[in-house]
N, C-alpha and C positions, 0 to 999 in steps of 0.2 A: 505281538508286534508284526504288522504286515511287512512285506518286502519293501514297499514304497516308503513306509514309515522308517524302516531301518536306513534306507538310502538317504532320506531327508535328514535323519539324525547324524549320519556321517558327514553330510554336507555342512550342517550347522557346526559340528566340531571342527571341521577344517577351516571354517571362517571365524572361529572363536577368537576374539581379540587377545585373550590372555594366553591361550594354549594351542591355538590353531597353527596351520602351516603358513609361513610367511608368503610363499608364492600365491596360494589361494586367497589370502587376505588382501593381497595387492591388486587383485584383478578387478576389472570394471566390465560393464556391458560391452564397451567398445573393444577391450582387449580379448574378451572371450568370444566375441562374434566370429572371428576367423576360424576358431576351433569348431564352432557349431557348424559352419559351412563344411569344413573338412570332414567332420564326422558323418554328415549327411551323404557326402560323396563316398565315404568308405562303406556305408550301408548299401548304396547302389552298386558298388564294386563287388561286394560279397554276393549280392543277388545275381549279378551278371555272371559270376563265376560258379554259381550254384552251390556255394559253400555255406550250408546251413549252420554249421558249428560257428563259423566266423560271423555269420549274420546275427546270431544270438549275442555274441560279444559286441558287435558294432551297434546293435540296437540299444544295448546297455549304455554304451558310450554316448549315443545320441540322447537317450533319456537323461543321463547325467547332465548334459548341457542344459536341458530344460530345468532340471532341479537347481543347477548352479544359477541360472538367470533369475529363477523365482526366489531363491534365497537372497540374492542381492536386492531384489525388489522389496522383499519382506523387511530387510534391514533398513531400507529407505522409507518404509511406511507406505509403499505404493500398492502392493498386492502380494499374495503368497501362492504357493503351489496349488492349494485347494481352489483359489480364485481362478487360476489358469484352467484347471480341470473342469470347474463349473462353467466357465465361459465356453469351453470347447463343447461340453454337453449341450448347453443352450443353443450353440450354433448348429450342431448336428440335428437337433430336434427341429429347429427353425427351418433348416434347409431340406428336411425330409418330411414335408407335410403329408406325403402319400403313405408314409410309414407310421408316423406319430400323430397325425391329424386325420381329417376327414377327406382330404383331397385324393382324387383318384389317380393312381399311378399312370405315367405315360406308357405308350405301347411298347417301347424298347429302350435300351440303355442310351442311345443317341438322343432321343426325345427327352428322356429324363435328365440327361446332362444339360440340355438346353434350358430346361425348367430351373435347374440348379443355378445356371448363369443368370437367369432372370431374377431369382431371389437375391443373388449376390449384388446385382445391379441396384436392386431396391435398398439393400443395406448401405451401399455407397451413397445413395441419394439421402438416406437418413443421416449419414455422417457428414452431409454437405460436401461430398466429393462429387462435384457436378461434371468435371472433365472425364471423358471416356477413358483416358489413359492415366488418371490421377494416381491410382494405387498399384500400378505395375511396379514391383520392387526394383529399385535401381541396382541393388546388390546382386540380382540374379546374374548368372553367367550370360555373357553377351548374346550368344546364340539362342539360349532359352528365352531371354527377354525379348529378342527380336520376334520370335515366334508368338510370344504372348501379346506383344504390342499389335501385331498384325491380326491376331485372333480377336482382340478387343475391338479394333477398328472395323473388322469384318462384321461384327455384330450389329453395327449401325449402317451397314451397306457399303462401307469403303473397302471393296474387295474386287478382284478380278473374277469374271464369271466362271472361268475354268483354268486348268493348269496350262492350256495352250498360251494364254496371255502371259502367264508367269514365265514360261520358257522363252517367249519372245523377249521379255524384259531381261531374262538371264543372258541371252545371247548378246543383247544390246550392251549390258554392263561388261561382258567379257571383251567386247570390241573397244569400249571406252577405256578399259584397263590397258589393253594392248597399245592404244594410242599414247597414253601417258607414260608407259614403260619405254616405248620407242622414243618419246620426247625427252626422256631422262628426268622427268619431273617426279621425284619421289613423294613429295607431299600430295600431289594430285593422284598419284598411283595408290597411295595409302587410302585416300578418300574413296577412290573407285573400288578398291579391294573391299572396303567396308560396305559399299553399296552392293557389291556382288554377293557377299556373305549374307547380307540382309535379305536379298532376293532368294537365296538358297534356303534360308530359314522360313521364308514365306512359302516356298514350294513345299517344304517339309510339312508345314502346317496344313496346306491344302490337301496333302496326301494322308493326313492323320498320323504323321510320323513325328516323334519327339526328336528334334535335331541333336540334342545332347546325347540321347541314347544311341542314335545312329552313328554319331561321331565316336562315341566310346567303343562301339562295335568295330568301327573301321580302325581305330587305334589298336584294339586287341588283335585284329586280323593282321595288321602291319607287323606288330611285334612277333606274332606267331610265325609268319612267313619269313621274317628276317632272321629269327632264331634258327629256322630250317636252313637258311643260307649259311649261317655261322657253323652249324653242326656239320654240314657237308664239307665245308672248307676245312674245319678242324680235323675231320677224318683224313684229309690229305695233308695235314700238318701245316695248314695256313690259316691266316686271319683275313677278314674282309679287305683290309688295306693292302694285302698282298695279292688281291684279285683285281679284276677290272669290271667295268659296267656290263660288258657283254656277257661275261661268265655269270655274274650275279643275277642278271636279268633272266638268263636261262634257268638258273636255280630257283628264281622266284616263280617262273612258270611251272617248274617241277613241284614246287610247294602247292601251287593252286591245283595242279592235277592230282596230287596226293589227297588234298582236301575233298575234291570231287569224288575220288574213289572211296574215301572213308565215309563220305556222306551217303 
């Protein structure tokens, strides 16, 4: 018995109507979907922390999500795990004609990625998805979806020529947000905040930066530096609420200096 056969067997047992787990049997595609997204993020988190032991565990959790969805589909007579694996194999072969076919590979990874996008566009056309933005998943994190929307639009020429124009738009959105904040219009400020974040995602895309990755990195940096502040205050027998902004700001600068020194 292979490892994947063992896992599929366990999943079938968990969903067995007579002797399975009540929680597993009660699940649907919709109820499991949030766990699938969560597991993908935990994989990304393990990678960012460089924890390969944890990565092995989290990849297993993510694989289990695929097995879970496939099992529910099999029970409904839709498809099974083998169908999922075959569909993925077919897709990979179709999207790599330079490896599995007679097409000549592009000169570099960027050019090859562009060819990949051309093949995906042809697939969308075959599925009668004629809108440029038709299959950009709504469930993506908002920043990631914003970057993907602008990337898709850019492929048909709807894009600024350089980052200069994006920065101009960024400054424009900042000023519009300032106006609405000064006016006390929270609804308009929320809208302008969204416009500002959208432009930031577009700028990230222009720079070849994944905005979700960049923001995760910034989050980790904030946590690291704030923990430095807490440690220094704790050494003095205090907590942050017993300090003030000026002191904590100085400690923040000290944390930055320590990082530069360590780097």
